[in-house]
C-alpha positions in Angstrom: -16.6 9.4 -4.7 -16.7 5.9 -3.2 -16.6 3.0 -5.4 -19.4 0.5 -4.8 -20.3 -2.7 -6.9 -23.1 -5.0 -7.2 -23.3 -7.6 -4.3 -20.9 -10.6 -4.6 -18.5 -8.7 -6.9 -15.4 -9.3 -5.0 -13.0 -7.5 -7.4 -14.0 -4.0 -6.4 -12.3 -4.5 -3.0 -9.4 -6.7 -4.1 -6.7 -4.0 -4.0 -7.5 -2.9 -0.4 -7.7 -6.5 0.6 -4.3 -7.2 -0.8 -2.9 -4.3 1.0 -4.2 -5.4 4.3 -2.9 -8.9 3.7 0.5 -7.5 3.1 0.4 -5.2 6.1 -0.6 -8.0 8.5 1.9 -10.5 7.0 4.9 -8.2 6.8 4.4 -6.1 10.1 1.5 -6.7 12.3 1.8 -10.5 13.0 5.4 -10.3 13.9 5.4 -7.7 16.6 3.5 -7.0 19.8 2.6 -3.3 20.5 2.3 -2.1 24.1 -0.2 0.7 23.0 -2.4 1.8 20.2 -0.2 4.8 19.6 2.9 2.4 19.1 1.0 0.4 16.7 -0.2 3.4 14.8 3.3 4.8 14.7 4.7 1.5 13.3 1.9 1.2 10.7 2.6 4.9 9.7 6.2 4.2 9.4 5.7 0.9 7.3 3.5 2.8 4.8 5.6 5.8 4.3 9.1 4.2 4.5 8.6 0.8 3.2 5.4 0.1 1.4 5.4 3.2 -0.7 9.2 3.8 -1.1 10.9 0.5 -1.1 8.6 -2.4 -1.6 8.2 -3.7 -5.2 4.7 -3.9 -6.6 4.1 -6.4 -9.4 1.2 -4.3 -10.8 3.6 -1.3 -11.2 6.2 -3.4 -13.0 8.1 -4.4 -9.8 9.0 -0.8 -8.7 7.9 1.0 -5.7 4.8 3.3 -5.9 6.9 6.5 -5.1 9.3 5.9 -8.0 6.4 4.9 -10.4 4.6 8.3 -9.5 8.1 10.2 -10.0 8.4 8.5 -13.4 4.7 9.3 -14.3 5.2 12.9 -13.5 8.5 13.2 -15.3 6.9 11.7 -18.4 3.9 13.9 -18.3 6.1 17.1 -18.0 8.1 16.2 -21.0 5.0 15.6 -23.1 
Protein backbone atom coordinates (compact mmCIF):
# COMPACT_ATOMS: atom_id res chain seq x y z
CA UNK A 1 0.00 0.00 0.00
CA UNK A 2 1.34 3.42 -0.91
CA UNK A 3 2.41 5.66 1.93
CA UNK A 4 0.74 9.05 1.75
CA UNK A 5 1.01 11.83 4.26
CA UNK A 6 -0.68 15.18 4.69
CA UNK A 7 0.15 18.07 2.41
CA UNK A 8 3.41 19.75 3.36
CA UNK A 9 4.89 16.74 5.19
CA UNK A 10 8.21 16.29 3.42
CA UNK A 11 9.46 13.44 5.63
CA UNK A 12 7.31 10.84 3.90
CA UNK A 13 9.29 11.20 0.67
CA UNK A 14 12.74 11.84 2.18
CA UNK A 15 14.24 8.33 1.65
CA UNK A 16 13.39 8.30 -2.06
CA UNK A 17 14.60 11.87 -2.54
CA UNK A 18 17.88 10.86 -0.90
CA UNK A 19 18.21 7.89 -3.26
CA UNK A 20 17.52 10.01 -6.36
CA UNK A 21 20.06 12.57 -5.19
CA UNK A 22 22.71 9.87 -4.70
CA UNK A 23 21.95 8.31 -8.07
CA UNK A 24 22.24 11.62 -9.88
CA UNK A 25 25.40 12.74 -8.08
CA UNK A 26 27.23 9.42 -8.28
CA UNK A 27 26.19 8.25 -11.76
CA UNK A 28 23.93 10.31 -13.98
CA UNK A 29 25.72 13.68 -13.94
CA UNK A 30 29.09 12.09 -14.76
CA UNK A 31 28.15 10.30 -17.97
CA UNK A 32 26.45 10.78 -21.32
CA UNK A 33 24.19 7.98 -22.54
CA UNK A 34 23.67 7.57 -26.30
CA UNK A 35 20.38 5.68 -25.85
CA UNK A 36 17.73 5.20 -23.21
CA UNK A 37 18.63 1.49 -23.10
CA UNK A 38 22.24 2.37 -22.24
CA UNK A 39 21.07 4.65 -19.43
CA UNK A 40 18.70 1.99 -18.10
CA UNK A 41 21.44 -0.66 -18.12
CA UNK A 42 23.86 1.67 -16.30
CA UNK A 43 21.25 2.53 -13.66
CA UNK A 44 20.40 -1.13 -13.07
CA UNK A 45 24.09 -1.97 -12.77
CA UNK A 46 24.57 0.92 -10.31
CA UNK A 47 21.69 -0.19 -8.11
CA UNK A 48 22.46 -3.91 -8.10
CA UNK A 49 26.26 -3.84 -8.05
CA UNK A 50 27.14 -0.68 -6.17
CA UNK A 51 24.22 0.87 -4.28
CA UNK A 52 22.93 -2.37 -2.71
CA UNK A 53 26.17 -4.34 -2.43
CA UNK A 54 29.06 -1.92 -1.84
CA UNK A 55 27.91 1.57 -0.90
CA UNK A 56 27.81 2.11 2.85
CA UNK A 57 24.59 3.58 4.24
CA UNK A 58 24.72 5.68 7.39
CA UNK A 59 21.20 4.65 8.43
CA UNK A 60 22.27 0.99 8.45
CA UNK A 61 25.36 1.49 10.60
CA UNK A 62 27.64 2.16 7.61
CA UNK A 63 27.21 -1.24 6.00
CA UNK A 64 25.73 -2.04 2.57
CA UNK A 65 22.02 -2.99 2.41
CA UNK A 66 22.74 -6.50 1.13
CA UNK A 67 25.04 -7.23 4.08
CA UNK A 68 22.52 -5.70 6.48
CA UNK A 69 19.79 -7.98 5.09
CA UNK A 70 22.04 -11.05 5.33
CA UNK A 71 22.86 -10.24 8.96
CA UNK A 72 19.18 -9.67 9.74
CA UNK A 73 18.11 -13.02 8.26
CA UNK A 74 20.92 -14.88 10.03
CA UNK A 75 19.90 -13.35 13.37
CA UNK A 76 16.23 -14.16 12.79
CA UNK A 77 17.08 -17.77 11.93
CA UNK A 78 19.18 -18.14 15.09
CA UNK A 79 16.38 -16.82 17.31
